C-alpha angles and dihedrals in degrees: 000000000000122000120248090254092052091050091051092048090051091048092050090051091057096049121088117259093245097054118131129237087253090057090052092047091050093051092047089051092051092046090052094048093048091049091049091049093051091049091049090050090052093050102035100027129241137254118248120241091248093051092048091051091049092050093048097040093092090061100037127077128190 
């Protein structure tokens, strides 16, 4: 697993040279939320695709 600094360096390498500080902040925010979600799924478990579809089927229409 990469360190936080390595993840930021990788992120900065993927952004265009003319990105703003707000762009960088947004991408760091998203990276943090995705990481937190993956950690929560590991600890608390996750719902399968089929189970999620079954739970949402009463609200979704095709």
